[in-house]
C-alpha positions in Angstrom: -7.7 -7.7 -2.2 -9.2 -7.6 1.2 -8.4 -11.4 1.5 -6.2 -12.8 4.1 -4.3 -14.7 1.2 -1.6 -11.8 1.3 0.3 -13.8 -1.2 -2.4 -13.6 -3.4 -3.1 -10.0 -3.2 0.7 -9.3 -3.9 0.2 -11.2 -6.9 -2.6 -9.2 -7.8 -1.0 -5.9 -7.1 2.1 -6.6 -9.2 -0.4 -7.4 -12.1 -1.8 -4.2 -11.5 1.2 -2.4 -12.0 2.2 -4.4 -15.2 -1.3 -3.3 -16.6 -0.8 0.1 -15.8 -3.3 0.7 -13.0 -6.8 -0.1 -12.2 -10.4 1.7 -11.9 -10.9 4.6 -9.2 -13.1 2.4 -7.1 -10.0 0.1 -6.6 -8.0 2.8 -5.3 -10.5 3.6 -2.9 -10.4 0.2 -1.6 -6.3 0.0 -1.2 -6.7 3.4 0.6 -9.3 1.9 3.0 -7.1 -1.5 3.5 -3.8 0.6 4.2 -5.4 2.9 6.3 -6.7 0.2 8.5 -4.0 -2.3 8.5 -0.6 0.1 8.2 -0.6 -0.1 12.0 -1.4 -3.9 12.6 1.1 -5.8 10.2 0.7 -9.4 10.9 3.7 -11.0 8.9 6.2 -10.1 6.1 3.9 -11.1 3.4 1.4 -8.7 4.9 4.1 -6.1 5.0 4.9 -6.7 1.2 0.9 -6.6 0.5 1.0 -2.9 2.1 4.3 -2.2 0.4 2.7 -3.1 -3.0 -0.4 -0.7 -2.2 1.9 2.1 -1.3 3.6 1.9 -4.5 0.6 1.6 -6.8 -1.1 4.7 -4.7 2.2 6.5 -5.2 2.0 5.9 -8.7 -1.4 5.8 -9.8 -3.5 7.5 -7.1 -0.9 10.0 -5.4 -3.3 13.2 -5.6 -6.2 11.2 -4.0 -3.7 9.2 -1.7 -1.7 12.4 -0.6 -2.8 12.6 3.1 -2.4 8.9 3.7 0.7 8.6 1.8 2.2 11.6 3.7 1.3 10.2 7.0 3.2 7.4 6.2 6.1 8.9 5.0 6.2 11.6 8.2 5.6 8.7 10.6 8.5 9.1 12.8 8.6 5.3 13.9 11.8 3.7 12.8 10.9 -0.1 12.9 11.2 -2.3 9.8 7.7 -2.2 8.8 7.5 1.5 8.7 10.7 1.8 7.1 9.5 -0.5 4.3 6.1 1.0 3.4 8.2 4.6 3.4 10.4 3.2 0.9 7.5 2.6 -1.1 5.8 6.1 -0.9 7.0 8.2 -3.7 5.1 11.8 -3.2 
């Protein structure tokens, strides 16, 4: 997941969603990645990758991820990237 190949990361996130989630350690790493990379989005594929993380954390780990997800949801920025991440935060 932490690989620079974000297309592969997107595929992995989709698979996790199809399979009904993952182990807690995976969500811990996803939170770490999202927290570190949400303000330094490199390209559209990277944005998609982070959007998938938002979606899966919202769906499967909302309790543990609430603080991070709320920080995205309540971010006053109106740029394209922030809007897309907000779209996938369901908390």
